[in-house]
Backbone bond lengths (Angstrom), bond angles and torsions (degrees), N, CA, C in turn:
res aa  C-N    CA-C-N  psi(-1)  N-CA   C-N-CA  omega(-1)  CA-C   N-CA-C  phi
1 M - - - 1.428 - - 1.528 107.87 -
2 G 1.326 117.27 140.92 1.434 120.92 -178.41 1.523 112.93 -75.29
3 K 1.334 114.12 166.66 1.474 120.29 -179.11 1.532 111.75 -59.46
4 I 1.308 116.52 -44.71 1.490 120.27 -177.23 1.513 109.28 -63.47
5 A 1.336 118.31 -46.73 1.450 120.84 -179.97 1.510 110.97 -62.60
6 T 1.344 117.31 -40.09 1.464 120.73 179.72 1.509 109.53 -64.36
7 L 1.325 117.53 -43.81 1.478 120.49 178.22 1.527 111.08 -64.22
8 A 1.307 115.94 -40.44 1.449 119.70 179.71 1.529 111.04 -62.15
9 I 1.320 116.47 -43.98 1.445 120.01 179.50 1.509 110.45 -66.63
10 A 1.314 118.24 -45.04 1.465 122.14 -179.05 1.526 111.47 -61.05
11 S 1.318 117.33 -32.02 1.471 119.98 -179.93 1.510 113.02 -88.79
12 G 1.335 116.39 -4.61 1.444 119.42 179.07 1.537 113.31 84.72
13 I 1.337 116.37 13.53 1.440 120.24 -179.38 1.520 107.21 -115.86
14 M 1.315 114.95 127.29 1.453 119.22 -179.29 1.507 108.26 -146.21
15 L 1.317 117.46 131.90 1.443 121.50 178.06 1.500 110.06 -111.20
16 F 1.303 117.82 137.37 1.448 122.64 179.83 1.521 110.12 -118.56
17 A 1.312 115.31 137.64 1.444 120.63 178.15 1.527 111.13 -89.72
18 G 1.311 116.48 -18.88 1.454 120.89 -175.52 1.515 112.29 -106.61
19 P 1.329 115.37 -172.28 1.483 120.10 178.71 1.517 110.79 -69.14
20 V 1.316 114.28 154.57 1.464 121.51 177.27 1.519 108.77 -69.33
21 S 1.320 116.91 132.87 1.467 120.25 179.41 1.519 109.33 -147.62
22 S 1.332 114.01 167.51 1.454 117.67 178.31 1.539 110.69 -69.25
23 A 1.345 116.91 -24.04 1.464 119.90 177.08 1.542 109.19 -65.15
24 N 1.347 116.66 -42.87 1.475 119.56 175.81 1.526 108.55 -63.07
25 G 1.309 116.73 -41.43 1.461 120.78 -179.40 1.513 113.09 -64.07
26 E 1.336 116.68 -37.11 1.453 120.76 178.10 1.528 110.37 -62.61
27 E 1.327 115.68 -39.98 1.449 121.01 178.63 1.546 110.98 -64.74
28 I 1.333 115.33 -46.71 1.477 120.44 178.80 1.520 110.32 -64.10
29 F 1.322 116.32 -38.79 1.471 121.96 -175.63 1.518 111.68 -61.99
30 K 1.308 119.31 -18.89 1.472 121.76 179.60 1.519 110.21 -57.15
31 I 1.326 117.58 -29.68 1.472 122.76 175.11 1.530 109.58 -61.99
32 C 1.306 116.63 -39.55 1.468 122.99 -174.52 1.527 112.69 -75.13
33 Q 1.329 116.84 -20.98 1.455 121.16 -171.98 1.553 113.14 -70.39
34 S 1.298 117.62 -11.32 1.457 118.06 175.10 1.531 110.39 -70.81
35 C 1.325 117.59 -22.79 1.449 122.36 -179.56 1.531 113.41 -116.14
36 H 1.325 118.55 -33.47 1.469 123.60 -174.72 1.516 111.26 -109.93
37 T 1.322 117.19 142.61 1.450 122.13 169.42 1.521 108.22 -97.92
38 T 1.315 115.47 166.91 1.474 120.41 177.83 1.512 111.73 -114.79
39 Q 1.303 117.49 -1.38 1.471 120.87 -178.64 1.527 109.18 -105.78
40 P 1.329 116.80 128.00 1.480 119.48 -177.61 1.534 113.09 -64.15
41 S 1.335 115.63 -24.21 1.474 117.90 -178.94 1.515 114.64 -82.74
42 E 1.344 115.79 -12.19 1.483 119.60 -179.88 1.519 110.57 -78.53
43 A 1.310 116.49 144.09 1.458 121.02 175.10 1.502 109.32 -67.45
44 P 1.320 118.76 147.94 1.463 121.04 177.69 1.511 111.24 -58.69
45 K 1.319 115.78 144.67 1.475 121.69 173.65 1.530 105.14 -89.93
46 L 1.320 116.92 -122.21 1.469 121.40 176.80 1.522 110.99 -79.78
47 A 1.340 115.04 -16.07 1.475 121.37 -177.57 1.506 108.11 -139.72
48 P 1.327 118.88 164.26 1.467 120.81 -176.52 1.532 112.41 -68.13
49 P 1.330 117.62 155.06 1.472 120.99 173.97 1.531 109.43 -63.16
50 L 1.323 117.00 146.18 1.453 119.46 -176.92 1.523 114.38 -106.81
51 S 1.289 118.01 4.36 1.454 121.09 174.34 1.529 108.51 -62.32
52 G 1.336 114.99 125.45 1.453 119.32 179.88 1.515 116.22 76.41
53 V 1.331 117.35 15.13 1.448 120.42 -175.89 1.529 112.54 -66.18
54 V 1.342 117.39 -35.10 1.460 119.88 -178.96 1.526 108.00 -67.34
55 G 1.332 116.18 118.15 1.465 122.13 -178.20 1.527 114.35 95.42
56 R 1.327 116.32 -5.49 1.473 120.21 -176.92 1.522 109.52 -86.47
57 P 1.336 116.97 144.57 1.472 119.89 174.39 1.538 110.70 -65.93
58 C 1.283 115.97 144.14 1.464 123.50 178.04 1.536 109.80 -58.92
59 G 1.314 115.99 135.84 1.460 121.09 173.26 1.494 115.37 71.35
60 S 1.339 118.15 26.80 1.453 120.02 -172.72 1.539 116.00 -106.59
61 V 1.317 117.92 7.94 1.469 119.61 178.21 1.529 109.61 -79.95
62 E 1.318 115.20 115.53 1.460 118.95 179.10 1.512 111.17 -67.29
63 G 1.305 116.87 139.81 1.465 122.27 178.37 1.505 114.44 88.44
64 Y 1.323 118.27 -0.34 1.447 120.44 177.56 1.529 109.09 -109.91
65 E 1.318 116.94 133.16 1.457 120.95 179.13 1.522 109.50 -95.93
66 Y 1.316 115.16 103.93 1.448 122.26 -178.90 1.539 109.85 -76.22
67 S 1.330 116.03 158.31 1.473 119.99 176.98 1.527 108.88 -72.70
68 K 1.310 116.43 159.37 1.450 121.92 178.41 1.522 110.69 -60.98
69 G 1.312 116.41 -42.29 1.489 119.93 177.78 1.515 112.44 -58.44
70 Y 1.321 115.16 -39.84 1.478 120.62 179.33 1.515 110.51 -68.66
71 T 1.330 117.43 -49.79 1.467 119.35 -178.01 1.525 111.42 -65.63
72 D 1.328 117.87 -34.05 1.445 119.88 177.40 1.531 110.56 -63.59
73 A 1.347 117.32 -42.54 1.452 120.34 177.70 1.515 111.45 -64.57
74 C 1.324 116.43 -42.88 1.478 120.57 179.28 1.524 111.18 -60.26
75 T 1.310 116.22 -43.98 1.462 122.19 -177.71 1.530 111.08 -68.43
76 S 1.333 116.74 -46.83 1.466 118.31 -174.60 1.527 113.61 -76.93
77 S 1.306 116.96 -23.54 1.487 118.53 -174.86 1.528 114.73 -117.18
78 N 1.337 117.64 -2.32 1.465 120.87 -179.81 1.530 111.58 47.61
79 I 1.285 117.47 52.12 1.459 123.27 -176.30 1.526 110.94 -69.24
80 I 1.314 115.12 131.92 1.443 123.56 167.52 1.528 105.99 -111.55
81 W 1.306 117.27 132.27 1.468 120.59 -175.00 1.538 110.78 -76.89
82 T 1.328 115.28 78.51 1.455 121.94 172.77 1.533 107.13 -81.88
83 E 1.320 115.56 171.07 1.460 119.81 177.07 1.537 111.06 -56.27
84 A 1.324 116.20 -44.05 1.481 120.00 -178.04 1.540 110.78 -64.78
85 E 1.319 117.06 -40.97 1.482 119.28 179.87 1.530 111.30 -67.41
86 I 1.306 117.23 -42.94 1.476 120.18 177.70 1.523 110.07 -62.48
87 H 1.329 116.81 -40.55 1.453 121.31 -179.20 1.529 109.77 -60.61
88 A 1.325 117.39 -44.95 1.471 121.60 179.87 1.515 111.06 -67.47
89 Y 1.328 116.72 -40.06 1.478 121.44 -178.88 1.527 110.14 -64.03
90 L 1.326 117.93 -46.27 1.474 120.97 -176.58 1.531 112.42 -64.00
91 D 1.319 117.48 -26.78 1.464 121.13 178.49 1.504 110.93 -63.74
92 N 1.334 117.35 -44.82 1.479 121.63 -179.94 1.516 107.33 -163.49
93 P 1.323 117.24 92.36 1.480 121.41 -174.27 1.549 114.93 -54.45
94 T 1.309 117.20 -46.67 1.478 119.20 -178.83 1.512 110.96 -66.62
95 K 1.327 118.76 -44.42 1.446 121.28 178.54 1.533 110.05 -60.75
96 Y 1.324 117.20 -41.91 1.460 121.65 177.95 1.537 110.93 -59.93
97 L 1.344 116.39 -50.74 1.469 119.81 -179.54 1.508 112.35 -60.57
98 K 1.333 117.48 -41.39 1.453 119.38 179.17 1.531 111.76 -64.97
99 S 1.348 116.46 -33.74 1.454 119.64 178.17 1.534 112.46 -70.16
100 K 1.337 116.44 -16.16 1.466 122.32 -179.48 1.524 111.20 -104.86
101 G 1.346 118.20 13.98 1.450 120.27 176.23 1.512 113.53 90.90
102 G 1.319 117.32 12.95 1.460 121.56 -179.58 1.510 111.26 -108.43
103 G 1.318 115.22 -152.93 1.432 121.02 -178.08 1.521 110.88 -140.43
104 R 1.280 115.65 -151.72 1.456 122.75 -174.85 1.527 111.81 -60.02
105 S 1.325 115.08 139.71 1.454 122.07 177.27 1.524 109.90 -91.85
106 K 1.323 116.85 148.81 1.490 121.54 172.10 1.533 108.73 -68.64
107 M 1.324 116.76 -26.33 1.470 120.94 -176.36 1.520 110.17 -82.52
108 S 1.322 115.41 112.63 1.463 120.07 -179.81 1.526 112.01 -91.61
109 F 1.326 117.25 -15.43 1.438 122.52 -179.05 1.521 110.68 -71.22
110 M 1.329 116.77 138.12 1.466 122.70 175.91 1.510 107.49 -126.03
111 L 1.297 116.38 141.01 1.446 122.46 177.44 1.533 107.09 -112.66
112 K 1.331 116.35 91.69 1.448 120.78 -168.50 1.520 115.07 -76.70
113 G 1.320 117.85 -26.20 1.469 119.62 -178.31 1.503 113.22 -75.67
114 E 1.320 115.60 130.52 1.461 122.70 179.38 1.531 111.43 -57.14
115 A 1.326 117.17 -48.98 1.461 121.75 -179.01 1.531 111.23 -64.96
116 E 1.307 116.97 -36.53 1.466 120.36 -179.51 1.529 110.67 -67.41
117 R 1.339 116.51 -42.26 1.455 119.62 177.61 1.519 111.15 -61.36
118 Q 1.324 115.35 -44.50 1.465 118.89 -179.19 1.513 111.48 -65.92
119 A 1.339 117.73 -37.19 1.476 120.40 178.10 1.537 110.75 -64.69
120 V 1.314 117.44 -41.60 1.454 120.54 178.81 1.530 109.45 -65.33
121 I 1.309 117.61 -39.55 1.472 120.11 178.70 1.538 110.53 -63.77
122 E 1.335 117.17 -41.45 1.464 119.99 175.76 1.514 111.20 -58.37
123 Y 1.326 116.09 -41.21 1.467 120.31 176.65 1.532 111.71 -65.04
124 L 1.349 116.71 -45.24 1.455 120.89 -179.91 1.533 111.52 -59.58
125 K 1.299 117.37 -34.01 1.471 121.02 178.77 1.521 111.84 -64.97
126 K 1.300 117.67 -20.82 1.477 121.56 -177.27 1.544 112.62 -95.98
127 I 1.314 117.61 -14.38 1.487 117.82 -175.87 1.531 110.85 -101.44
């Protein structure tokens, strides 16, 4: 991978010339793998495993200690991780949690590009 692409991925900015696909999302998701696993049988790293996240209730991974801001949002808003909810969360996790009655997120990473968020969601739907 070239320097520019590596820098773009590291900063959370990625531009695609083609259609959004799970293949694009898998490439972008490599950023997330330092904290998240994709296998349900793996123990949580710094963040919960994301296998099966689409359609899962917020805060429901056993064995993972969620932040107070996250659990407050889950409790007050009964969030189910639909595509739309994941899309909003990835744009700005803390802002999203606060809008749902919670507080600060442990996740400081933001995925600002619309196409990038959708590509990651397409990938998440497959894992």
